[in-house]
C-alpha positions in Angstrom: 2.8 -25.0 2.7 2.7 -21.3 3.6 0.0 -19.1 2.2 0.3 -15.3 2.4 -2.4 -12.6 2.1 -3.0 -9.0 3.2 -6.0 -8.3 5.3 -7.1 -5.6 7.7 -6.7 -6.9 11.2 -6.3 -3.7 13.2 -9.4 -4.4 15.3 -9.0 -8.1 15.6 -7.8 -9.8 18.8 -4.4 -11.4 19.0 -5.9 -14.8 17.8 -8.9 -15.9 15.7 -10.0 -18.9 13.7 -8.1 -19.5 10.4 -10.2 -18.5 7.5 -8.1 -20.7 5.1 -8.1 -24.1 6.8 -10.8 -23.7 9.4 -8.9 -26.0 11.7 -6.2 -23.7 13.0 -6.1 -20.5 14.9 -4.2 -17.5 13.7 -2.0 -15.8 16.3 -0.4 -12.3 16.1 3.3 -12.6 15.9 6.3 -10.4 15.0 8.3 -11.9 12.2 11.0 -10.9 9.7 9.2 -10.0 6.5 11.0 -10.6 3.2 10.3 -8.9 -0.1 12.1 -7.8 -3.3 12.7 -4.3 -4.5 13.7 -4.9 -8.1 16.4 -7.6 -7.8 17.4 -6.7 -4.2 16.1 -8.7 -1.2 14.7 -6.5 1.5 14.2 -7.8 5.1 12.0 -6.0 7.6 12.4 -7.3 11.2 9.6 -7.1 13.8 6.8 -7.0 11.2 3.3 -7.8 12.4 1.7 -11.0 11.0 -1.1 -13.4 11.9 0.1 -17.0 11.4 -2.1 -20.1 11.5 -0.8 -22.7 13.9 -2.0 -25.6 11.6 -1.6 -24.6 7.9 1.0 -21.9 8.3 -1.0 -19.2 6.4 0.3 -15.7 7.0 -1.9 -12.7 6.9 -0.5 -9.2 7.0 -2.1 -6.0 8.1 -3.1 -3.8 5.1 -1.9 -0.6 6.9 1.5 -2.1 7.7 1.9 -3.3 4.1 0.8 0.2 2.8 3.4 1.9 5.0 6.1 -0.5 3.9 5.2 0.1 0.2 5.3 3.8 0.8 8.8 3.5 2.4 10.1 1.3 -0.4 8.6 3.4 -3.2 11.5 4.6 -5.4 9.8 8.0 -5.7 9.6 8.4 -1.9 11.3 11.6 -0.7 11.5 13.1 -4.2 9.8 16.4 -4.8 6.7 16.2 -6.9 6.7 17.9 -10.3 4.5 20.8 -10.8 2.7 21.0 -14.1 3.1 24.4 -15.7 0.0 26.0 -17.0 0.1 27.4 -20.4 -1.5 30.8 -20.6 -4.2 31.4 -23.1 -3.0 34.1 -25.6 -4.8 37.4 -25.0 -7.1 38.4 -27.8 -5.6 41.0 -30.2 -6.2 44.6 -29.1 -9.1 46.3 -30.8 -11.2 43.2 -31.0 -14.2 42.4 -28.8 -14.6 39.0 -27.2 -17.5 37.0 -28.6 -20.6 36.8 -26.4 -21.2 33.3 -24.8 -23.4 31.0 -26.8 -26.7 30.0 -25.2 
């Protein structure tokens, strides 16, 4: 039974006790990560993961997941839309603006 989660491990050593089963040790490994983009299966080779040697739980680095999500975002690389500001119409000539209310 494999369990997957995303955690921040950037400062953790290459092995630590498993927080899920408590009996195993998670080791940093490079795996092929599988995910779907819509109906399309995406594979990412050499992806960092901490895997428990007893229960098989997989934990992924939050930063690596965030980078992958950014790359797989359908909006990636598209220019952002600028919102056009609508100008306030100028007051008619010959009128004086009202003083601010206190």
